Backbone and ligand atoms as CSV (ligand in chain L), in Angstrom:
chain,resi,resn,atom,element,x,y,z
A,1,MET,N,N,65.259,125.627,106.010
A,1,MET,CA,C,66.354,125.716,105.014
A,1,MET,C,C,65.876,126.078,103.493
A,2,ARG,N,N,66.690,126.971,102.891
A,2,ARG,CA,C,66.224,127.527,101.613
A,2,ARG,C,C,65.960,126.351,100.657
A,3,ARG,N,N,64.799,126.467,99.780
A,3,ARG,CA,C,64.562,125.545,98.839
A,3,ARG,C,C,65.062,126.034,97.467
A,4,TYR,N,N,65.559,125.252,96.628
A,4,TYR,CA,C,66.001,125.574,95.271
A,4,TYR,C,C,65.241,124.980,94.138
A,5,ALA,N,N,64.907,125.591,93.007
A,5,ALA,CA,C,64.107,125.072,91.965
A,5,ALA,C,C,64.831,123.913,91.423
A,6,GLY,N,N,64.041,122.896,91.159
A,6,GLY,CA,C,64.584,121.672,90.527
A,6,GLY,C,C,65.121,120.650,91.604
A,7,GLU,N,N,64.896,120.918,92.992
A,7,GLU,CA,C,65.553,120.211,94.009
A,7,GLU,C,C,64.876,118.830,94.109
A,8,GLU,N,N,63.729,118.705,93.649
A,8,GLU,CA,C,63.012,117.336,93.805
A,8,GLU,C,C,63.805,116.257,93.078
A,9,LEU,N,N,64.653,116.587,92.253
A,9,LEU,CA,C,65.575,115.541,91.620
A,9,LEU,C,C,66.607,115.065,92.598
A,10,VAL,N,N,66.989,115.837,93.653
A,10,VAL,CA,C,67.977,115.564,94.526
A,10,VAL,C,C,67.732,114.499,95.468
A,11,ASP,N,N,68.701,113.574,95.587
A,11,ASP,CA,C,68.549,112.402,96.596
A,11,ASP,C,C,69.200,112.883,97.852
A,12,ARG,N,N,70.499,113.199,97.846
A,12,ARG,CA,C,71.260,113.461,98.913
A,12,ARG,C,C,72.306,114.585,98.745
A,13,ILE,N,N,72.474,115.450,99.605
A,13,ILE,CA,C,73.540,116.491,99.430
A,13,ILE,C,C,74.786,115.759,99.844
A,14,LEU,N,N,75.702,115.950,98.972
A,14,LEU,CA,C,77.069,115.167,99.294
A,14,LEU,C,C,77.979,116.212,99.907
A,15,LEU,N,N,78.023,117.442,99.336
A,15,LEU,CA,C,78.991,118.474,99.756
A,15,LEU,C,C,78.085,119.749,99.933
A,16,THR,N,N,78.132,120.278,101.057
A,16,THR,CA,C,77.311,121.410,101.308
A,16,THR,C,C,78.187,122.770,100.702
A,17,GLN,N,N,77.409,123.824,100.657
A,17,GLN,CA,C,78.024,125.006,100.212
A,17,GLN,C,C,79.215,125.392,101.190
A,18,GLU,N,N,78.966,125.159,102.502
A,18,GLU,CA,C,80.150,125.691,103.342
A,18,GLU,C,C,81.262,124.736,103.184
A,19,GLN,N,N,81.034,123.372,102.978
A,19,GLN,CA,C,82.227,122.524,102.769
A,19,GLN,C,C,83.031,122.818,101.500
A,20,ILE,N,N,82.227,123.192,100.424
A,20,ILE,CA,C,82.801,123.546,99.212
A,20,ILE,C,C,83.779,124.907,99.461
A,21,ASP,N,N,83.003,125.852,99.958
A,21,ASP,CA,C,83.735,127.141,100.268
A,21,ASP,C,C,85.073,126.962,101.049
A,22,ARG,N,N,84.950,126.122,102.119
A,22,ARG,CA,C,86.169,126.041,103.051
A,22,ARG,C,C,87.238,125.367,102.181
A,23,ARG,N,N,86.937,124.339,101.359
A,23,ARG,CA,C,88.000,123.645,100.623
A,23,ARG,C,C,88.521,124.582,99.614
A,24,ILE,N,N,87.709,125.297,98.998
A,24,ILE,CA,C,88.236,126.310,97.897
A,24,ILE,C,C,89.166,127.304,98.534
A,25,ALA,N,N,88.846,127.772,99.765
A,25,ALA,CA,C,89.780,128.666,100.428
A,25,ALA,C,C,91.109,128.080,100.654
A,26,GLU,N,N,91.116,126.801,100.967
A,26,GLU,CA,C,92.403,126.146,101.229
A,26,GLU,C,C,93.157,125.903,99.818
A,27,LEU,N,N,92.399,125.528,98.923
A,27,LEU,CA,C,93.102,125.408,97.516
A,27,LEU,C,C,93.648,126.727,97.074
A,28,GLY,N,N,92.878,127.722,97.276
A,28,GLY,CA,C,93.338,129.133,96.798
A,28,GLY,C,C,94.622,129.514,97.491
A,29,ARG,N,N,94.640,129.226,98.879
A,29,ARG,CA,C,95.881,129.585,99.650
A,29,ARG,C,C,97.130,128.913,99.110
A,30,ALA,N,N,96.850,127.628,98.849
A,30,ALA,CA,C,97.998,126.818,98.310
A,30,ALA,C,C,98.501,127.116,97.053
A,31,ILE,N,N,97.579,127.569,96.092
A,31,ILE,CA,C,97.936,128.069,94.814
A,31,ILE,C,C,98.626,129.374,94.941
A,32,ALA,N,N,98.208,130.216,95.718
A,32,ALA,CA,C,98.872,131.610,95.889
A,32,ALA,C,C,100.239,131.355,96.452
A,33,GLU,N,N,100.503,130.415,97.387
A,33,GLU,CA,C,101.825,130.192,97.950
A,33,GLU,C,C,102.773,129.683,96.912
A,34,GLU,N,N,102.207,128.738,96.140
A,34,GLU,CA,C,103.140,128.057,95.221
A,34,GLU,C,C,103.398,128.848,93.884
A,35,HIS,N,N,102.411,129.562,93.355
A,35,HIS,CA,C,102.474,130.201,92.189
A,35,HIS,C,C,102.388,131.829,92.216
A,36,GLY,N,N,102.154,132.408,93.357
A,36,GLY,CA,C,102.311,133.776,93.580
A,36,GLY,C,C,103.690,134.424,92.945
A,37,GLY,N,N,103.481,135.493,92.258
A,37,GLY,CA,C,104.714,136.043,91.647
A,37,GLY,C,C,105.067,135.598,90.300
A,38,ARG,N,N,104.415,134.507,89.895
A,38,ARG,CA,C,104.480,134.122,88.432
A,38,ARG,C,C,103.569,134.656,87.554
A,39,ASP,N,N,103.568,134.329,86.309
A,39,ASP,CA,C,102.540,134.736,85.344
A,39,ASP,C,C,101.415,133.666,85.468
A,40,LEU,N,N,100.593,133.787,86.415
A,40,LEU,CA,C,99.576,132.750,86.623
A,40,LEU,C,C,98.319,132.910,85.902
A,41,ARG,N,N,97.912,131.766,85.297
A,41,ARG,CA,C,96.685,131.831,84.450
A,41,ARG,C,C,95.754,130.597,85.008
A,42,LEU,N,N,94.527,130.808,85.272
A,42,LEU,CA,C,93.697,129.896,85.527
A,42,LEU,C,C,92.749,129.733,84.395
A,43,VAL,N,N,92.785,128.453,83.882
A,43,VAL,CA,C,91.983,128.107,82.609
A,43,VAL,C,C,90.936,127.033,82.860
A,44,THR,N,N,89.836,127.244,82.391
A,44,THR,CA,C,88.791,126.209,82.576
A,44,THR,C,C,88.152,125.875,81.273
A,45,VAL,N,N,87.504,124.570,81.304
A,45,VAL,CA,C,86.830,124.046,80.146
A,45,VAL,C,C,85.213,124.311,80.405
A,46,LEU,N,N,84.708,125.051,79.463
A,46,LEU,CA,C,83.277,125.256,79.520
A,46,LEU,C,C,82.428,124.076,79.514
A,47,ARG,N,N,81.365,123.864,80.025
A,47,ARG,CA,C,80.680,125.051,80.641
A,47,ARG,C,C,80.885,124.915,82.271
A,48,GLY,N,N,80.837,123.641,82.752
A,48,GLY,CA,C,80.739,123.339,84.250
A,48,GLY,C,C,81.785,123.979,85.129
A,49,GLY,N,N,82.926,124.156,84.607
A,49,GLY,CA,C,84.055,124.658,85.399
A,49,GLY,C,C,83.987,126.082,85.747
A,50,VAL,N,N,83.057,126.781,85.058
A,50,VAL,CA,C,82.946,128.189,85.327
A,50,VAL,C,C,82.691,128.633,86.781
A,51,PHE,N,N,81.820,127.792,87.397
A,51,PHE,CA,C,81.422,128.076,88.898
A,51,PHE,C,C,82.686,127.921,89.719
A,52,PHE,N,N,83.432,126.775,89.584
A,52,PHE,CA,C,84.561,126.607,90.521
A,52,PHE,C,C,85.663,127.727,90.199
A,53,LEU,N,N,85.777,127.977,88.886
A,53,LEU,CA,C,86.769,128.965,88.570
A,53,LEU,C,C,86.560,130.395,89.204
A,54,ALA,N,N,85.282,130.684,89.092
A,54,ALA,CA,C,84.824,132.057,89.564
A,54,ALA,C,C,85.148,132.060,91.162
A,55,ASP,N,N,84.880,131.095,91.860
A,55,ASP,CA,C,85.155,131.016,93.362
A,55,ASP,C,C,86.578,130.882,93.619
A,56,LEU,N,N,87.245,129.876,92.822
A,56,LEU,CA,C,88.710,129.743,93.105
A,56,LEU,C,C,89.660,130.935,92.937
A,57,CYS,N,N,89.237,131.666,91.769
A,57,CYS,CA,C,90.110,132.798,91.477
A,57,CYS,C,C,90.046,133.827,92.511
A,58,ARG,N,N,88.941,133.981,93.293
A,58,ARG,CA,C,88.703,134.943,94.258
A,58,ARG,C,C,89.412,134.465,95.576
A,59,ALA,N,N,89.702,133.228,95.613
A,59,ALA,CA,C,90.461,132.666,96.842
A,59,ALA,C,C,91.914,132.761,96.653
A,60,VAL,N,N,92.471,133.098,95.537
A,60,VAL,CA,C,93.821,133.170,95.155
A,60,VAL,C,C,94.320,134.538,95.385
A,61,ASP,N,N,95.027,134.761,96.494
A,61,ASP,CA,C,95.529,136.139,96.623
A,61,ASP,C,C,96.781,136.425,95.961
A,62,ALA,N,N,96.771,136.472,94.708
A,62,ALA,CA,C,97.906,136.736,93.725
A,62,ALA,C,C,97.520,137.236,92.493
A,63,PRO,N,N,98.353,137.974,91.788
A,63,PRO,CA,C,97.820,138.459,90.488
A,63,PRO,C,C,97.833,137.195,89.522
A,64,LEU,N,N,96.602,137.279,88.789
A,64,LEU,CA,C,96.387,136.047,87.875
A,64,LEU,C,C,95.416,136.612,86.777
A,65,SER,N,N,95.300,135.895,85.655
A,65,SER,CA,C,94.213,136.045,84.798
A,65,SER,C,C,93.474,134.707,84.497
A,66,ILE,N,N,92.318,134.889,83.865
A,66,ILE,CA,C,91.492,133.793,83.618
A,66,ILE,C,C,91.344,133.520,82.116
A,67,ASP,N,N,91.053,132.435,81.636
A,67,ASP,CA,C,90.677,132.093,80.299
A,67,ASP,C,C,89.956,130.965,80.065
A,68,PHE,N,N,89.276,130.724,79.018
A,68,PHE,CA,C,88.371,129.665,78.765
A,68,PHE,C,C,88.515,128.943,77.474
A,69,LEU,N,N,88.285,127.602,77.551
A,69,LEU,CA,C,88.165,126.893,76.116
A,69,LEU,C,C,87.032,125.998,76.287
A,70,ALA,N,N,86.601,125.548,75.125
A,70,ALA,CA,C,85.557,124.653,75.098
A,70,ALA,C,C,85.840,123.532,74.118
A,71,ILE,N,N,85.442,122.309,74.347
A,71,ILE,CA,C,85.691,121.238,73.515
A,71,ILE,C,C,84.498,120.486,73.164
A,72,SER,N,N,84.411,119.776,72.094
A,72,SER,CA,C,83.187,118.981,71.699
A,72,SER,C,C,83.312,117.807,72.722
A,73,SER,N,N,82.230,117.282,73.338
A,73,SER,CA,C,82.202,116.449,74.380
A,73,SER,C,C,82.716,115.100,73.956
A,74,TYR,N,N,83.259,114.329,74.900
A,74,TYR,CA,C,83.521,112.890,74.693
A,74,TYR,C,C,82.414,112.021,74.639
A,75,ALA,N,N,81.295,112.344,75.125
A,75,ALA,CA,C,80.039,111.595,75.261
A,75,ALA,C,C,79.607,111.190,73.847
A,76,GLY,N,N,79.659,110.028,73.579
A,76,GLY,CA,C,79.214,109.406,72.326
A,76,GLY,C,C,80.210,109.605,71.131
A,77,SER,N,N,81.352,109.996,71.349
A,77,SER,CA,C,82.256,110.318,70.356
A,77,SER,C,C,83.574,109.499,70.672
A,78,SER,N,N,84.180,109.119,69.440
A,78,SER,CA,C,85.504,108.495,69.684
A,78,SER,C,C,86.667,109.484,69.824
A,79,GLU,N,N,87.695,109.183,70.424
A,79,GLU,CA,C,88.774,110.081,70.839
A,79,GLU,C,C,89.131,111.074,69.645
A,80,GLY,N,N,89.192,110.395,68.440
A,80,GLY,CA,C,89.629,111.104,67.335
A,80,GLY,C,C,88.707,112.338,66.803
A,81,THR,N,N,87.465,112.321,67.327
A,81,THR,CA,C,86.578,113.308,66.909
A,81,THR,C,C,86.468,114.572,67.837
A,82,VAL,N,N,87.247,114.430,68.960
A,82,VAL,CA,C,87.205,115.551,69.856
A,82,VAL,C,C,88.001,116.757,69.319
A,83,ARG,N,N,87.489,118.030,69.432
A,83,ARG,CA,C,88.239,119.029,68.938
A,83,ARG,C,C,87.845,120.278,69.694
A,84,ILE,N,N,88.629,121.322,69.708
A,84,ILE,CA,C,88.373,122.568,70.432
A,84,ILE,C,C,87.309,123.355,69.689
A,85,THR,N,N,86.274,123.775,70.288
A,85,THR,CA,C,85.241,124.505,69.735
A,85,THR,C,C,85.375,126.009,70.053
A,86,LYS,N,N,85.995,126.373,71.112
A,86,LYS,CA,C,86.376,127.604,71.509
A,86,LYS,C,C,87.776,127.564,72.241
A,87,ASP,N,N,88.666,128.423,71.524
A,87,ASP,CA,C,90.082,128.267,72.145
A,87,ASP,C,C,90.361,129.291,73.026
A,88,LEU,N,N,91.543,129.223,73.868
A,88,LEU,CA,C,91.945,130.204,74.777
A,88,LEU,C,C,92.023,131.725,73.980
A,89,ASP,N,N,91.790,132.722,74.643
A,89,ASP,CA,C,92.068,134.041,73.972
A,89,ASP,C,C,93.539,134.339,74.000
A,90,ASP,N,N,94.221,134.030,75.100
A,90,ASP,CA,C,95.700,134.459,75.329
A,90,ASP,C,C,96.626,133.320,75.007
A,91,SER,N,N,97.868,133.717,74.604
A,91,SER,CA,C,98.911,132.832,74.495
A,91,SER,C,C,99.427,132.375,75.918
A,92,ILE,N,N,99.720,131.256,76.009
A,92,ILE,CA,C,100.208,130.569,77.468
A,92,ILE,C,C,101.663,130.355,77.471
A,93,GLU,N,N,102.345,130.603,76.413
A,93,GLU,CA,C,103.870,130.395,76.385
A,93,GLU,C,C,104.644,131.081,77.493
A,94,GLY,N,N,105.290,130.216,78.260
A,94,GLY,CA,C,106.005,130.695,79.392
A,94,GLY,C,C,105.143,131.069,80.580
A,95,ALA,N,N,103.854,130.751,80.650
A,95,ALA,CA,C,103.092,131.124,81.818
A,95,ALA,C,C,102.879,129.871,82.733
A,96,SER,N,N,102.436,130.214,83.919
A,96,SER,CA,C,102.199,129.103,84.826
A,96,SER,C,C,100.678,128.927,84.742
A,97,VAL,N,N,100.254,127.873,84.113
A,97,VAL,CA,C,98.957,127.512,83.765
A,97,VAL,C,C,98.387,126.615,84.746
A,98,ILE,N,N,97.158,126.739,85.264
A,98,ILE,CA,C,96.507,125.711,86.059
A,98,ILE,C,C,95.146,125.496,85.456
A,99,VAL,N,N,94.948,124.337,85.093
A,99,VAL,CA,C,93.624,123.862,84.357
A,99,VAL,C,C,92.731,123.596,85.590
A,100,VAL,N,N,91.584,124.229,85.452
A,100,VAL,CA,C,90.666,124.228,86.628
A,100,VAL,C,C,89.405,123.454,86.132
A,101,GLU,N,N,89.050,122.227,86.824
A,101,GLU,CA,C,88.048,121.393,86.263
A,101,GLU,C,C,87.057,121.201,87.431
A,102,ASP,N,N,85.714,121.197,87.128
A,102,ASP,CA,C,84.844,120.872,88.210
A,102,ASP,C,C,84.931,119.361,88.795
A,103,ILE,N,N,85.076,118.520,87.759
A,103,ILE,CA,C,85.068,117.137,87.956
A,103,ILE,C,C,85.989,116.424,86.920
A,104,ILE,N,N,86.772,115.397,87.534
A,104,ILE,CA,C,87.513,114.550,86.538
A,104,ILE,C,C,86.876,113.142,86.652
A,105,ASP,N,N,86.459,112.626,85.562
A,105,ASP,CA,C,85.640,111.167,85.524
A,105,ASP,C,C,86.571,110.307,84.934
A,106,THR,N,N,86.376,110.093,83.606
A,106,THR,CA,C,87.287,109.134,82.848
A,106,THR,C,C,88.755,109.726,82.716
A,107,GLY,N,N,88.862,110.983,82.793
A,107,GLY,CA,C,90.104,111.597,82.591
A,107,GLY,C,C,90.363,112.077,81.088
A,108,LEU,N,N,89.445,111.565,80.188
A,108,LEU,CA,C,89.710,111.703,78.827
A,108,LEU,C,C,89.754,113.222,78.298
A,109,THR,N,N,88.818,114.010,78.968
A,109,THR,CA,C,88.681,115.440,78.587
A,109,THR,C,C,90.049,116.100,78.970
A,110,LEU,N,N,90.399,115.986,80.128
A,110,LEU,CA,C,91.563,116.633,80.672
A,110,LEU,C,C,92.851,116.138,79.916
A,111,ASN,N,N,92.859,114.950,79.703
A,111,ASN,CA,C,94.034,114.328,78.928
A,111,ASN,C,C,94.220,115.087,77.626
A,112,TYR,N,N,93.123,115.208,76.962
A,112,TYR,CA,C,93.092,115.912,75.648
A,112,TYR,C,C,93.478,117.395,75.776
A,113,VAL,N,N,92.850,118.042,76.818
A,113,VAL,CA,C,93.194,119.454,77.045
A,113,VAL,C,C,94.611,119.711,77.326
A,114,LEU,N,N,95.191,118.742,78.259
A,114,LEU,CA,C,96.600,118.931,78.702
A,114,LEU,C,C,97.530,118.604,77.510
A,115,SER,N,N,97.170,117.796,76.555
A,115,SER,CA,C,98.055,117.411,75.500
A,115,SER,C,C,98.117,118.577,74.448
A,116,VAL,N,N,96.933,119.279,74.340
A,116,VAL,CA,C,96.885,120.471,73.505
A,116,VAL,C,C,97.653,121.599,74.056
A,117,LEU,N,N,97.488,121.802,75.346
A,117,LEU,CA,C,98.076,123.025,76.040
A,117,LEU,C,C,99.618,122.858,76.083
A,118,ARG,N,N,100.010,121.645,76.304
A,118,ARG,CA,C,101.415,121.271,76.551
A,118,ARG,C,C,102.364,121.698,75.250
A,119,GLN,N,N,101.658,121.644,74.197
A,119,GLN,CA,C,102.341,122.024,72.846
A,119,GLN,C,C,102.569,123.446,72.829
A,120,ARG,N,N,101.856,124.181,73.616
A,120,ARG,CA,C,102.032,125.843,73.529
A,120,ARG,C,C,103.089,126.233,74.514
A,121,GLU,N,N,103.765,125.210,75.141
A,121,GLU,CA,C,105.058,125.586,75.849
A,121,GLU,C,C,104.835,126.426,77.115
A,122,PRO,N,N,103.807,126.162,77.939
A,122,PRO,CA,C,103.676,126.994,79.334
A,122,PRO,C,C,104.965,126.593,80.097
A,123,ALA,N,N,105.226,127.442,81.044
A,123,ALA,CA,C,106.392,127.015,81.929
A,123,ALA,C,C,105.961,125.915,82.960
A,124,VAL,N,N,104.642,126.068,83.386
A,124,VAL,CA,C,104.151,125.174,84.271
A,124,VAL,C,C,102.677,124.822,83.836
A,125,LEU,N,N,102.377,123.542,83.919
A,125,LEU,CA,C,100.981,123.144,83.431
A,125,LEU,C,C,100.506,122.202,84.516
A,126,GLU,N,N,99.666,122.562,85.367
A,126,GLU,CA,C,99.091,121.748,86.469
A,126,GLU,C,C,97.587,121.636,86.352
A,127,VAL,N,N,96.989,120.860,87.319
A,127,VAL,CA,C,95.535,120.684,87.240
A,127,VAL,C,C,95.045,120.923,88.789
A,128,CYS,N,N,93.845,121.679,88.738
A,128,CYS,CA,C,93.170,121.881,90.084
A,128,CYS,C,C,91.851,121.270,89.830
A,129,ALA,N,N,91.433,120.278,90.367
A,129,ALA,CA,C,90.002,119.725,90.155
A,129,ALA,C,C,89.414,119.678,91.539
A,130,LEU,N,N,88.056,120.275,91.534
A,130,LEU,CA,C,87.262,120.228,92.663
A,130,LEU,C,C,86.874,118.814,93.017
A,131,LEU,N,N,86.467,117.977,92.135
A,131,LEU,CA,C,85.992,116.595,92.337
A,131,LEU,C,C,86.766,115.628,91.573
A,132,ASP,N,N,87.147,114.452,92.148
A,132,ASP,CA,C,87.787,113.541,91.469
A,132,ASP,C,C,86.940,112.089,91.644
A,133,LYS,N,N,86.344,111.663,90.600
A,133,LYS,CA,C,85.521,110.539,90.536
A,133,LYS,C,C,86.509,109.396,90.067
A,134,ASP,N,N,87.435,108.995,90.999
A,134,ASP,CA,C,88.557,108.205,90.607
A,134,ASP,C,C,88.177,106.791,90.216
A,135,ALA,N,N,87.118,106.312,90.674
A,135,ALA,CA,C,86.658,104.846,90.262
A,135,ALA,C,C,86.426,104.817,88.647
A,136,ARG,N,N,86.316,105.856,88.112
A,136,ARG,CA,C,85.865,105.875,86.591
A,136,ARG,C,C,87.116,106.227,85.690
A,137,ARG,N,N,88.261,106.419,86.275
A,137,ARG,CA,C,89.290,106.918,85.639
A,137,ARG,C,C,89.777,105.829,84.522
A,138,ILE,N,N,89.995,106.293,83.277
A,138,ILE,CA,C,90.519,105.487,82.306
A,138,ILE,C,C,92.127,105.901,82.079
A,139,VAL,N,N,92.296,107.288,82.029
A,139,VAL,CA,C,93.525,107.826,81.784
A,139,VAL,C,C,93.992,108.384,83.226
A,140,ASP,N,N,95.185,107.962,83.627
A,140,ASP,CA,C,95.742,108.445,84.877
A,140,ASP,C,C,96.301,109.933,84.713
A,141,LEU,N,N,96.053,110.766,85.519
A,141,LEU,CA,C,96.492,112.164,85.410
A,141,LEU,C,C,96.997,112.672,86.775
A,142,PRO,N,N,98.159,113.534,86.776
A,142,PRO,CA,C,98.550,114.107,88.016
A,142,PRO,C,C,97.630,115.269,88.375
A,143,ILE,N,N,97.030,115.151,89.534
A,143,ILE,CA,C,96.227,116.372,90.030
A,143,ILE,C,C,96.943,116.974,91.091
A,144,ALA,N,N,97.436,118.193,90.753
A,144,ALA,CA,C,98.188,118.938,91.767
A,144,ALA,C,C,97.470,119.470,92.881
A,145,TYR,N,N,96.163,119.943,92.584
A,145,TYR,CA,C,95.241,120.528,93.645
A,145,TYR,C,C,94.029,119.693,93.580
A,146,LYS,N,N,93.545,119.023,94.537
A,146,LYS,CA,C,92.322,118.368,94.435
A,146,LYS,C,C,91.276,118.744,95.673
A,147,GLY,N,N,90.060,118.958,95.323
A,147,GLY,CA,C,89.182,119.306,96.365
A,147,GLY,C,C,88.716,118.068,97.179
A,148,PHE,N,N,87.964,117.078,96.387
A,148,PHE,CA,C,87.346,116.070,97.143
A,148,PHE,C,C,87.334,114.842,96.156
A,149,SER,N,N,87.454,113.524,96.827
A,149,SER,CA,C,87.137,112.413,95.990
A,149,SER,C,C,85.731,112.213,96.238
A,150,VAL,N,N,85.007,111.658,95.118
A,150,VAL,CA,C,83.600,111.504,95.108
A,150,VAL,C,C,83.339,110.145,94.613
A,151,PRO,N,N,82.151,109.509,95.046
A,151,PRO,CA,C,81.729,108.165,94.649
A,151,PRO,C,C,81.211,108.319,93.171
A,152,ASP,N,N,81.169,107.002,92.635
A,152,ASP,CA,C,80.765,106.881,91.198
A,152,ASP,C,C,79.249,106.969,91.228
A,153,ARG,N,N,78.628,108.323,91.417
A,153,ARG,CA,C,77.229,108.516,91.348
A,153,ARG,C,C,77.106,109.579,90.521
A,154,PHE,N,N,75.778,109.748,89.845
A,154,PHE,CA,C,75.551,110.933,88.978
A,154,PHE,C,C,75.316,112.098,89.989
A,155,LEU,N,N,76.164,113.124,89.811
A,155,LEU,CA,C,76.086,114.266,90.635
A,155,LEU,C,C,75.578,115.597,89.993
A,156,VAL,N,N,74.928,116.483,90.738
A,156,VAL,CA,C,74.511,117.601,90.163
A,156,VAL,C,C,74.843,118.718,91.095
A,157,GLY,N,N,74.859,119.994,90.622
A,157,GLY,CA,C,74.981,121.224,91.483
A,157,GLY,C,C,76.468,121.771,91.303
A,158,TYR,N,N,76.602,123.053,91.621
A,158,TYR,CA,C,77.930,123.776,91.590
A,158,TYR,C,C,78.555,123.470,90.198
A,159,GLY,N,N,77.815,123.533,89.074
A,159,GLY,CA,C,78.447,123.495,87.806
A,159,GLY,C,C,78.001,122.175,87.030
A,160,LEU,N,N,77.669,121.135,87.870
A,160,LEU,CA,C,77.332,119.898,87.298
A,160,LEU,C,C,75.940,119.784,87.017
A,161,ASP,N,N,75.600,119.340,85.764
A,161,ASP,CA,C,74.221,119.441,85.443
A,161,ASP,C,C,73.612,118.110,85.128
A,162,ILE,N,N,72.209,118.251,84.931
A,162,ILE,CA,C,71.540,116.947,84.459
A,162,ILE,C,C,70.632,117.617,83.266
A,163,GLU,N,N,70.901,117.185,82.148
A,163,GLU,CA,C,70.332,117.746,80.967
A,163,GLU,C,C,70.357,119.270,80.920
A,164,GLY,N,N,71.517,119.810,81.232
A,164,GLY,CA,C,71.714,121.294,81.194
A,164,GLY,C,C,71.222,122.101,82.410
A,165,ARG,N,N,70.502,121.371,83.275
A,165,ARG,CA,C,69.946,121.922,84.473
A,165,ARG,C,C,70.639,121.648,85.766
A,166,LEU,N,N,70.302,122.458,86.826
A,166,LEU,CA,C,70.790,122.176,88.233
A,166,LEU,C,C,72.323,122.589,88.393
A,167,ARG,N,N,72.867,123.214,87.422
A,167,ARG,CA,C,74.235,123.798,87.687
A,167,ARG,C,C,74.215,124.868,88.743
A,168,ASN,N,N,73.131,125.545,88.923
A,168,ASN,CA,C,73.063,126.615,89.805
A,168,ASN,C,C,72.764,126.243,91.195
A,169,LEU,N,N,72.681,124.951,91.600
A,169,LEU,CA,C,72.534,124.739,92.961
A,169,LEU,C,C,73.788,125.019,93.621
A,170,PRO,N,N,73.793,125.570,94.905
A,170,PRO,CA,C,74.928,126.070,95.584
A,170,PRO,C,C,75.793,124.723,96.211
A,171,TYR,N,N,75.300,123.642,96.210
A,171,TYR,CA,C,75.840,122.486,96.789
A,171,TYR,C,C,75.966,121.300,95.732
A,172,ILE,N,N,76.630,120.224,96.088
A,172,ILE,CA,C,76.757,119.046,95.227
A,172,ILE,C,C,75.982,117.984,95.724
A,173,ALA,N,N,75.168,117.370,94.892
A,173,ALA,CA,C,74.190,116.322,95.397
A,173,ALA,C,C,74.126,115.174,94.501
A,174,THR,N,N,73.632,113.987,94.945
A,174,THR,CA,C,73.231,112.941,94.082
A,174,THR,C,C,71.810,113.065,93.647
A,175,VAL,N,N,71.552,112.406,92.545
A,175,VAL,CA,C,70.188,112.415,91.992
A,175,VAL,C,C,69.451,111.095,92.277
A,176,HIS,N,N,68.199,111.062,92.496
A,176,HIS,CA,C,67.435,109.962,92.672
A,176,HIS,C,C,67.655,108.990,91.472
A,177,ASP,N,N,67.904,107.707,91.770
A,177,ASP,CA,C,68.281,106.719,90.787
A,177,ASP,C,C,67.383,106.778,89.487
A,178,ASP,N,N,66.016,106.891,89.839
A,178,ASP,CA,C,65.005,106.687,88.661
A,178,ASP,C,C,65.075,107.964,87.828
A,179,ARG,N,N,65.831,109.027,88.158
A,179,ARG,CA,C,65.893,110.209,87.341
A,179,ARG,C,C,67.104,110.280,86.448
A,180,VAL,N,N,68.063,109.187,86.601
A,180,VAL,CA,C,69.096,109.165,85.829
A,180,VAL,C,C,68.963,108.237,84.613
A,181,ALA,N,N,69.168,108.625,83.429
A,181,ALA,CA,C,68.979,107.822,82.358
A,181,ALA,C,C,69.879,106.511,82.246
L,1,LIG,C1,C,82.415,117.409,82.578
L,1,LIG,C2,C,83.514,118.108,83.381
L,1,LIG,C3,C,84.770,117.662,82.664
L,1,LIG,C4,C,84.376,116.322,82.023
L,1,LIG,C5,C,85.067,115.246,82.790
L,1,LIG,O1,O,82.163,118.268,81.509
L,1,LIG,O2,O,83.478,119.532,83.367
L,1,LIG,O3,O,85.118,118.615,81.609
L,1,LIG,O4,O,83.021,116.150,82.038
L,1,LIG,O5,O,84.838,113.923,82.218
L,1,LIG,P1,P,85.860,112.984,81.772
L,1,LIG,O6,O,86.908,112.951,82.861
L,1,LIG,O7,O,85.162,111.605,81.601
L,1,LIG,O8,O,86.385,113.495,80.503
L,1,LIG,P2,P,80.903,117.905,80.511
L,1,LIG,O9,O,81.326,117.083,79.308
L,1,LIG,O10,O,79.830,117.298,81.245
L,1,LIG,O11,O,80.453,119.271,79.877
L,1,LIG,P3,P,79.957,120.559,80.851
L,1,LIG,O12,O,81.086,121.131,81.608
L,1,LIG,O13,O,79.468,121.518,79.747
L,1,LIG,O14,O,78.843,120.101,81.619
């Protein structure tokens, strides 16, 4: 089996590349069926969501565009201090917008992003999340398209990082307990 740099931190592979690929193909088909023919925009929050967005958009057989935003992290900040640090490039008024997230944890990030985007009057505003760590949820959110439910463990790979690293693992894995701060 191929070895990847940084893999010594990995405890157990939770989702293999094949499992992720298969699920993304299903999600892509569902999105194309329900939103094909509309002005479809897939929007993600930098940075972790980039990996999922890149694979998901290629699994959606329908015309679409992609866009990105970045926000200051919720980690260590109160809700009032969160702000957009990079906004979308395009207007979303009247568009069918799907916010694509790698993981929903507390739900605070997505709750903020949805509230900002809603004010811009898209025709549709839905969520597609690859991973749902629902045990940690503080704000309840509707997830129209969900990849997998995951346990409350520190996860790396496929966009998820530990101190900025391991996003480039092709699978999603837990980390050895003694490596998590
Ligand atoms: C992750 C993930 C979500 C957010 C979810 O991003 O991509 O945006 O956390 O957490 P929440 O539901 O508790 O708000 P992170 O802040 O780690 O930034 P990154 O994408 O740059 O890694």
